[in-house]
C-alpha positions in Angstrom: -13.1 -34.0 28.7 -10.6 -34.7 25.5 -13.5 -34.6 22.9 -14.3 -31.0 24.5 -10.7 -29.8 24.7 -10.4 -31.1 20.6 -13.3 -29.6 19.8 -12.3 -25.9 21.7 -9.0 -26.5 20.1 -10.4 -27.2 16.6 -13.2 -24.4 16.9 -10.4 -21.8 18.3 -8.0 -22.3 15.2 -11.6 -21.4 12.7 -12.1 -18.4 15.1 -8.7 -18.0 14.4 -8.4 -18.4 10.8 -12.1 -16.5 10.1 -10.3 -13.3 12.1 -7.8 -13.7 9.0 -9.6 -14.1 6.7 -11.6 -11.8 3.2 -9.5 -9.0 2.2 -6.9 -9.3 4.6 -5.7 -12.4 3.2 -5.6 -11.2 -0.1 -3.8 -8.1 0.6 -1.2 -9.9 2.1 -0.7 -13.0 -0.6 -0.8 -10.6 -3.9 0.8 -7.6 -2.1 4.0 -6.3 -1.6 3.8 -3.4 0.5 5.3 -0.9 -1.1 2.6 1.7 -0.4 1.3 2.3 2.6 -2.2 2.4 3.5 -4.4 4.5 4.0 -8.0 3.4 5.7 -11.4 4.0 5.6 -12.4 6.1 8.2 -9.1 8.3 8.0 -9.7 8.8 4.3 -13.4 9.5 5.0 -12.7 13.4 7.4 -10.2 14.6 4.8 -11.4 13.5 0.8 -12.1 16.8 0.2 -8.2 17.7 0.5 -7.2 14.8 -1.2 -6.8 13.7 -4.9 -8.0 10.0 -5.1 -7.9 8.1 -8.4 -10.0 4.6 -9.2 -8.1 2.3 -11.2 -9.7 -0.2 -11.8 -11.1 -0.9 -15.5 -13.4 1.6 -17.1 -16.8 -0.6 -16.6 -16.3 -0.7 -13.3 -15.0 2.9 -12.6 -18.8 3.3 -14.6 -21.3 1.8 -12.2 -20.1 3.8 -9.2 -17.1 5.0 -7.3 -15.4 6.5 -4.0 -16.3 10.2 -4.0 -14.8 12.7 -6.8 -12.3 9.8 -7.9 -10.7 10.0 -10.9 -10.7 7.0 -13.3 -6.6 6.3 -14.6 -7.2 2.6 -15.0 -4.5 0.2 -13.8 -4.5 -2.3 -18.1 -3.8 1.2 -19.7 -2.5 2.9 -17.2 -0.3 5.9 -18.9 1.6 9.6 -17.1 0.5 11.1 -20.1 -3.4 10.3 -20.4 -4.0 11.4 -16.6 -1.7 13.6 -15.8 -4.3 16.5 -16.2 -6.8 14.9 -12.7 -2.2 14.6 -11.2 -1.4 17.3 -8.3 1.0 19.6 -9.8 2.7 19.7 -5.8 4.3 16.4 -6.5 4.1 16.5 -2.3 -0.3 16.3 -2.6 -1.8 13.7 -1.0 -3.0 11.1 -4.1 -5.0 7.8 -2.9 -5.1 5.7 -5.2 -8.2 3.1 -4.9 -9.2 -0.6 -6.4 -11.9 -2.9 -5.6 -9.8 -4.5 -2.8 -6.5 -2.7 -3.2 -3.9 -4.6 -6.2 -3.9 -3.6 -8.8 -4.2 -0.1 -7.0 -0.5 -0.6 -5.2 1.1 -1.5 -8.9 -0.6 2.3 -10.4 0.4 4.1 -7.0 4.2 2.5 -7.1 3.7 4.3 -10.4 3.7 7.6 -9.4 5.8 7.2 -6.1 9.0 6.4 -8.8 7.3 10.0 -10.9 8.6 11.2 -7.6 4.7 11.3 -6.3 6.0 11.2 -2.0 2.5 11.1 -0.4 1.1 8.3 -1.7 -1.7 6.1 -0.4 -3.1 2.9 -1.1 -6.8 2.7 0.2 -6.9 -0.6 2.2 -9.5 -3.0 1.1 -10.3 -0.5 -2.2 -13.6 0.1 -2.8 -14.7 -3.5 -1.1 -14.1 -2.2 2.3 -15.1 1.2 1.9 -18.7 0.2 1.3 -18.1 -2.6 3.7 -17.9 0.2 5.9 -21.6 1.7 5.1 -19.5 4.4 3.6 -21.3 6.1 0.3 -20.3 5.6 -2.9 -21.3 8.0 -6.4 -23.5 6.9 -9.6 -21.7 8.6 -13.0 -24.2 11.1 -12.3 -22.4 12.0 -8.8 -26.1 10.0 -6.7 -25.1 8.1 -4.5 -26.0 3.9 -5.2 -25.7 0.9 -4.1 -23.8 -0.5 -7.0 -20.9 -1.5 -6.8 -19.2 -3.3 -9.3 -18.0 -7.0 -7.8 -15.4 -7.7 -11.0 -16.5 -11.4 -10.7 -17.7 -14.2 -8.6 -14.3 -15.0 -6.8 -14.0 -11.5 -6.4 -17.2 -10.5 -5.5 -17.8 -13.2 -2.0 -15.5 -9.9 -0.7 -18.1 -7.4 -1.1 -20.1 -7.9 1.7 -22.8 -5.5 1.1 -25.1 -3.6 -1.6 -25.6 -4.3 -4.9 -22.9 -6.8 -7.1 -22.8 -5.6 -10.5 -21.0 -8.0 -12.8 -21.5 -7.0 -16.4 
């Protein structure tokens, strides 16, 4: 009887841990929650009404992107370089994404500091988007199965699609 209880307790803990594994664990660890999340299903419904910004590096963006996203980068993000893709009305909805939502939170924070008031971080980034079975586009705006997986560690979070590392 005791062995069964221990087995159930260990198995039960494993199930609870597995539910908290993956993207959510990394977001809790690395994000400060200073920017509200937008979720994939919400974005998909109104994607054409939002300004979508890709905060990954250029080599990632050139593999695939979400919808009509504009590349703004992360390390070299500067307002003077992206002003043409930002809305003139600072109340327009802006959704920023990266691989899972860490770099995009940092870019979104900069937008908030510049006075943009309706800025969101895409929960789970392009990885979660693709894991949900949603479409990504190549540079010719054609659907593709390829997603830049950043590196082998982060790439484990991308469960659907073809992982690209170059």
